[in-house]
KOLLO-444836 format. One line per 8 residues: number of its first residue (from 0); for each residue z, x, y of N, C-alpha, C. Coordinates in steps of 0.001 Angstrom, whole numbers. Layout:
N
NUM	Z,X,Y,Z,X,Y,Z,X,Y  ...;
//
This chain:
140
0	-5505,29450,-22159,-5767,28149,-21859,-6578,27733,-21357  -7173,27712,-22472,-8571,27404,-22505,-8973,25922,-23459  -7922,25509,-24459,-7919,24446,-24734,-6805,23897,-25425  -6580,22294,-25954,-5747,21932,-25945,-4753,21369,-25450  -3929,21195,-25512,-2544,21264,-24286,-2236,22338,-23173  -2691,23427,-23489,-2260,24103,-22425,-1817,23669,-21185  -501,24031,-20915,617,23591,-19893,911,24971,-18696  340,24530,-17559,1377,25951,-16545,1779,25391,-14871;
8	3277,25361,-14813,3474,25110,-13553,4493,24318,-13824  5309,23910,-13453,7112,23813,-13667,6855,22463,-14502  7147,22050,-15938,7656,20542,-16359,7501,19170,-15673  7126,17848,-15982,7577,17135,-14835,8919,16984,-14866  9937,16611,-15860,11421,17132,-15663,11917,17959,-14966  11479,19502,-14355,12412,19475,-13785,11980,19365,-12597  12006,18468,-12350,11763,18798,-10427,9696,18194,-10127  9256,18636,-10992,7553,18922,-10723,7013,17080,-10584;
16	6072,16907,-10429,4858,16039,-9690,4814,14835,-11099  4447,14952,-12083,4282,15158,-13242,2621,15740,-14163  1706,15507,-14530,1238,15959,-15855,-577,15694,-14614  -1369,16518,-14681,-2226,16402,-14100,-3764,17075,-15462  -4417,16141,-16141,-5285,17027,-16944,-6915,17082,-16318  -7071,18312,-16705,-8304,19686,-16834,-9439,19628,-17391  -10369,18474,-16802,-11233,18806,-17884,-12289,20207,-17880  -12190,20754,-19173,-13206,22166,-19255,-13960,22011,-19744;
24	-15006,22313,-19557,-16579,21401,-20192,-17490,22672,-19561  -16443,23655,-19943,-18346,25185,-19129,-18435,24539,-18677  -18684,24582,-17288,-19496,24503,-16243,-18517,24519,-15359  -18674,26237,-14725,-18229,26065,-13525,-15937,26356,-12918  -15595,26324,-12115,-14203,26403,-11021,-13016,26016,-11316  -12623,25995,-13436,-11884,25496,-13560,-10381,26466,-13315  -10752,27643,-13164,-9653,28562,-12414,-9250,27873,-11667  -10169,27809,-10649,-9954,27929,-8815,-8835,26364,-8431;
32	-9510,25392,-9840,-8899,24036,-9924,-7656,23593,-10129  -7379,24374,-11245,-5696,24336,-11418,-5181,24855,-11118  -5010,26360,-10159,-4642,27071,-9238,-3958,26386,-8508  -4837,26092,-8202,-4614,24311,-7200,-3535,23517,-6989  -4016,22530,-8309,-3047,21798,-9432,-1699,22072,-9035  -1370,23216,-9251,-693,24145,-10204,451,24550,-8636  40,24362,-7305,-311,25055,-5866,679,23727,-5670  -4,22517,-6196,849,21557,-5735,1984,20540,-6415;
40	2350,21775,-7319,3358,21541,-8214,3546,20178,-9168  1983,20307,-10069,1811,19628,-10737,1667,19854,-12425  1875,19389,-13055,1397,20456,-14847,-26,20262,-14948  342,21183,-15511,-1908,21582,-15826,-1940,21037,-17241  -3157,20624,-17792,-2754,19837,-19351,-5079,20172,-19238  -5422,21543,-20255,-6401,21883,-20051,-6988,21058,-21225  -7980,20906,-21236,-9105,19402,-22378,-10468,20395,-22357  -10735,20128,-23569,-11404,20484,-24010,-12746,19145,-24901;
48	-12251,18547,-25471,-13274,17423,-26806,-12852,16347,-25981  -14094,15854,-26556,-13880,13971,-26279,-12573,13718,-26674  -12478,13589,-28128,-10361,12701,-27563,-9123,12751,-27188  -9621,14196,-26561,-8335,14962,-25819,-8353,13494,-24048  -9731,13288,-23672,-10224,13071,-22625,-9613,11359,-21913  -9604,10675,-23633,-8450,10119,-22821,-7085,9143,-23134  -6421,10902,-23280,-5175,11079,-22866,-4662,10808,-21984  -5788,10709,-21015,-5279,11343,-19247,-4360,10403,-19246;
56	-3635,10537,-18433,-2945,9972,-17260,-3894,9838,-16052  -4233,11164,-15449,-4680,11734,-14788,-5822,12538,-14398  -6987,12710,-14497,-8675,13535,-14991,-9402,14265,-13792  -8978,15415,-13825,-10139,15990,-12498,-11095,16857,-13474  -12540,16942,-12994,-13758,16754,-13871,-14048,17811,-12661  -14422,19012,-12668,-14464,19896,-11710,-16407,20335,-12352  -16546,21126,-11832,-18219,21975,-12551,-18652,22425,-11306  -19498,23563,-11680,-20103,24691,-10724,-21188,24793,-11058;
64	-22649,25107,-10800,-23976,24770,-11534,-25050,23466,-11190  -25990,23700,-11955,-27184,23398,-12430,-26607,22016,-13306  -26983,20784,-12291,-26928,19148,-12461,-27690,19488,-13873  -28504,19669,-14109,-29878,19099,-15707,-28932,20343,-16697  -28486,20993,-16592,-27438,22572,-17792,-26273,22073,-17812  -25738,21269,-16312,-24155,20171,-16962,-24124,19255,-17994  -25368,18456,-17390,-25651,17760,-18014,-25399,17603,-19282  -26186,18806,-19787,-26617,19508,-21487,-25456,19400,-22224;
72	-25013,19733,-21431,-23273,21012,-21769,-22318,19352,-22562  -22842,18205,-21240,-21525,17459,-21936,-22092,16745,-23020  -23101,16607,-23051,-24100,15631,-23665,-24325,16324,-25048  -24477,17814,-25545,-23929,19130,-26844,-22907,18936,-27297  -21231,18627,-26225,-19863,18685,-26301,-19737,16916,-26898  -20016,16003,-26932,-20277,14403,-26886,-19059,13827,-26070  -19315,14857,-24258,-18556,13886,-23506,-18796,12599,-22493  -19931,11996,-23016,-20274,11653,-21887,-19859,10198,-22009;
80	-19846,9792,-23172,-19258,7869,-23742,-17603,8535,-23252  -17485,9483,-23156,-15237,9967,-23173,-15165,9563,-21891  -16317,10052,-20598,-16360,9968,-19074,-16273,8748,-19289  -17596,8671,-19244,-18169,7018,-18935,-16726,5834,-18816  -15961,5860,-20166,-15526,4695,-20381,-13775,5331,-19958  -13791,6682,-19340,-12456,6915,-19227,-12640,6503,-17135  -12971,6485,-16457,-13750,5861,-15193,-13647,4346,-15387  -14223,4582,-16035,-14376,2051,-15915,-13136,2152,-16314;
88	-11554,2832,-16725,-10063,2205,-17218,-9710,2163,-16235  -10012,2853,-14665,-9544,2441,-14449,-8273,3580,-13593  -8579,3870,-14800,-6683,5302,-14739,-7225,6749,-12969  -6906,7336,-12762,-6187,8162,-11549,-7711,8415,-11796  -8921,9489,-11103,-10046,10434,-11287,-10676,11321,-10350  -10729,11976,-10559,-11329,12528,-9828,-12308,13828,-10061  -13625,13454,-9383,-14773,14485,-9629,-14566,15518,-8338  -14801,16271,-8800,-15114,17543,-8079,-16304,18766,-8178;
96	-17222,18768,-7253,-17962,19830,-6444,-19333,19388,-8081  -19560,19867,-8732,-20457,19458,-9719,-19672,18223,-10628  -18998,18314,-10564,-18456,16704,-11535,-18211,15942,-10894  -18375,15783,-9370,-18068,14369,-8768,-19733,14858,-8805  -20659,15294,-8722,-22117,15027,-8512,-22657,14127,-9533  -21813,14616,-10893,-22698,14200,-12392,-22121,12873,-12418  -21263,11861,-11826,-21387,10913,-11670,-22608,10150,-10969  -23112,10705,-10697,-23869,9905,-10015,-25195,9486,-11135;
104	-26503,8952,-10760,-26918,8006,-11513,-28258,9113,-12159  -28449,10418,-11545,-29078,11423,-11732,-29427,11880,-10743  -30249,13522,-10600,-30870,13890,-10056,-32010,14464,-10135  -32245,14576,-8768,-33876,15002,-7903,-33582,16914,-8872  -32335,17450,-8813,-32324,18897,-8558,-33841,19666,-9597  -32784,18561,-10826,-33227,19573,-11805,-34685,18474,-12565  -35795,18345,-12525,-36719,17552,-12273,-36493,15983,-12726  -35670,15077,-12432,-34477,14165,-12499,-34355,13510,-13697;
112	-33084,14483,-14164,-32004,14335,-15220,-31190,13239,-14974  -30943,12633,-15653,-30192,10920,-16085,-28931,12146,-15805  -27794,10984,-15358,-26464,11841,-14867,-25764,10933,-15269  -24713,10756,-15813,-23375,9428,-16071,-23706,8708,-15238  -24087,7768,-14544,-24307,6889,-14412,-23391,6225,-13195  -22192,6658,-12882,-21267,5941,-12213,-21304,5812,-11172  -21397,6220,-10453,-21532,5818,-9073,-22969,5922,-8934  -23162,4156,-8417,-25175,4221,-8972,-26385,4344,-7467;
120	-26378,6603,-6829,-26877,7542,-6096,-28118,7791,-7213  -28811,8138,-6189,-29622,9350,-6740,-30373,9852,-5681  -29543,11565,-5686,-29204,12251,-4556,-31316,13061,-5076  -32434,12805,-3062,-33264,13918,-3452,-32752,15038,-2658  -33944,15840,-2455,-34021,16422,-1488,-34375,16604,-744  -33675,17404,177,-33975,17249,2497,-34605,17864,2450  -35949,19209,1483,-36090,19730,2812,-37870,19551,1420  -38650,19200,1504,-40148,19958,301,-39950,21206,-74;
128	-40117,21916,-901,-40374,23077,-1231,-41377,24258,-566  -41616,24593,-383,-40930,25452,-585,-40274,25425,1620  -38243,25790,1289,-37820,25411,2047,-37953,26462,2843  -37775,25121,4437,-38371,26313,5647,-36903,27688,6229  -37557,28605,5776,-37434,30188,6298,-36121,30042,7022  -36076,29235,7946,-34754,30478,9028,-33531,28924,8269  -34093,28538,7666,-32471,28251,6872,-32229,29165,6087  -32912,29237,4808,-32189,30946,3969,-32009,31918,4685;
136	-33454,32847,6014,-33034,33608,6162,-33325,33958,7387  -32383,33210,8632,-33186,32701,10102,-32879,34749,10386  -33956,34458,11512,-34296,35897,12236,-33286,36028,12954  -32753,37189,13709,-31509,37564,14699,-33268,37507,15925;
//
């Protein structure tokens, strides 16, 4: 179920709730998001290519990992402009975890990497490095 029009669950004409498109760009929690969508009664179509994004009627953009690495993947796969265009189209869209963060203008996380620029936010670190040990490894 890694490419193209892979589907799972009941078809929409069998009483399902319709199709949700899941973007699998190699960064993350695709399996758990797919399972959640199916549990909710939707059919899942997994896409991996830029030209497949525009055809989605509902798109979920998941992700786990580092902001900079994920942006590098999106860039190398030609997904940046298709994602921006999809969000601008007004069709239903949901970013999950890193998939939501990548919509920001950028992130301090990976040395000031530029994001997709859909949401005008630039998150910064809450604590300067080194992080307070009490938050990482509290003593009993």
